[in-house]
C-alpha positions in Angstrom: 103.2 137.8 80.8 104.5 138.6 78.2 103.5 142.2 78.5 103.6 142.0 81.9 107.2 141.4 81.6 108.1 144.1 78.9 106.4 146.9 81.4 108.1 145.6 84.7 112.0 145.7 82.7 111.1 148.8 81.6 110.0 150.5 84.5 113.3 149.3 86.1 115.0 150.3 82.9 114.1 153.1 83.9 115.0 153.7 87.9 118.7 152.1 86.7 118.9 154.9 84.2 117.8 157.0 87.9 120.0 155.1 89.8 123.2 155.3 87.8 122.7 159.4 87.2 122.4 159.7 90.5 125.6 157.5 91.2 127.6 159.3 88.6 125.8 162.7 90.8 127.0 161.1 94.1 130.3 161.0 92.9 131.1 163.8 90.8 129.8 165.2 93.8 132.2 163.8 95.8 134.8 164.6 93.9 134.3 168.4 94.0 134.4 168.7 97.6 138.3 166.3 97.5 136.8 163.5 99.1 138.7 160.0 98.2 136.2 157.7 99.3 133.6 158.2 96.6 136.7 158.1 93.7 135.1 155.2 91.6 131.4 156.2 92.5 131.1 157.9 88.8 132.7 155.6 87.0 130.3 152.5 88.6 127.6 155.6 87.5 128.3 154.7 84.3 128.2 151.1 84.6 125.4 150.7 86.4 123.7 153.8 83.5 125.2 151.1 80.8 123.5 147.9 82.2 120.3 150.1 82.4 120.3 150.6 78.8 121.1 146.7 78.0 118.2 145.9 80.2 115.8 148.9 78.4 116.6 146.7 74.9 116.0 143.4 76.4 112.5 144.7 77.4 111.7 145.5 74.5 112.7 142.3 72.7 110.3 140.4 75.6 107.7 140.1 72.3 110.0 139.0 69.4 112.8 137.7 71.5 112.1 136.4 74.5 114.8 134.9 76.0 117.5 136.9 74.3 115.6 139.2 75.9 115.2 137.4 79.7 119.5 137.1 79.3 120.2 141.0 78.5 117.5 141.6 81.6 119.1 139.2 83.8 122.4 140.7 83.0 121.9 144.1 83.5 120.4 143.5 86.8 122.7 141.4 88.3 125.8 143.8 86.1 123.9 146.8 88.3 123.8 145.7 91.1 127.7 144.8 91.7 128.4 148.5 90.1 126.5 150.2 92.5 125.2 147.9 94.6 122.5 149.4 96.9 121.8 152.0 94.5 120.4 149.8 92.2 118.5 147.1 94.5 114.9 148.0 93.3 115.9 148.3 89.1 117.8 145.1 90.4 115.0 143.2 91.1 112.8 144.7 88.4 114.9 143.8 86.4 115.7 140.8 87.6 111.7 139.8 88.0 110.7 140.4 84.5 114.2 138.2 83.4 113.1 135.0 84.7 109.6 135.2 84.0 110.8 135.6 80.0 112.4 132.0 80.2 109.3 131.1 80.4 107.2 133.5 77.8 106.5 130.7 74.3 106.9 132.5 70.9 103.6 133.0 68.9 103.3 130.1 67.1 101.3 131.2 63.4 98.1 130.2 62.3 97.7 127.2 60.6 94.5 126.8 57.6 92.9 123.8 59.3 91.9 121.8 55.1 89.3 119.8 57.2 85.9 120.7 55.7 
């Protein structure tokens, strides 16, 4: 389950980075055409981009610190959805699901040598 959480988290973070860049592109395009309806989309795209980076860090940390990784991925998924809503639906799902899965990952226990013959 550790590998699945890591892979889904990395894929979600990559899609989140793309969604953040797309939101920044839409905001820049709206600014270029002097549209007031897209005034804050670029800044929210930056927020989604930062959330995706946090999600990527969380996905990478699944092997060593699964609880911290779970919290990072959950926060990134929710923050991205709050920032750019519909642009972040797929990345949000791909970060929230492995975030929940990472809560159930157990850290590897070190092997102890048996002293019985």
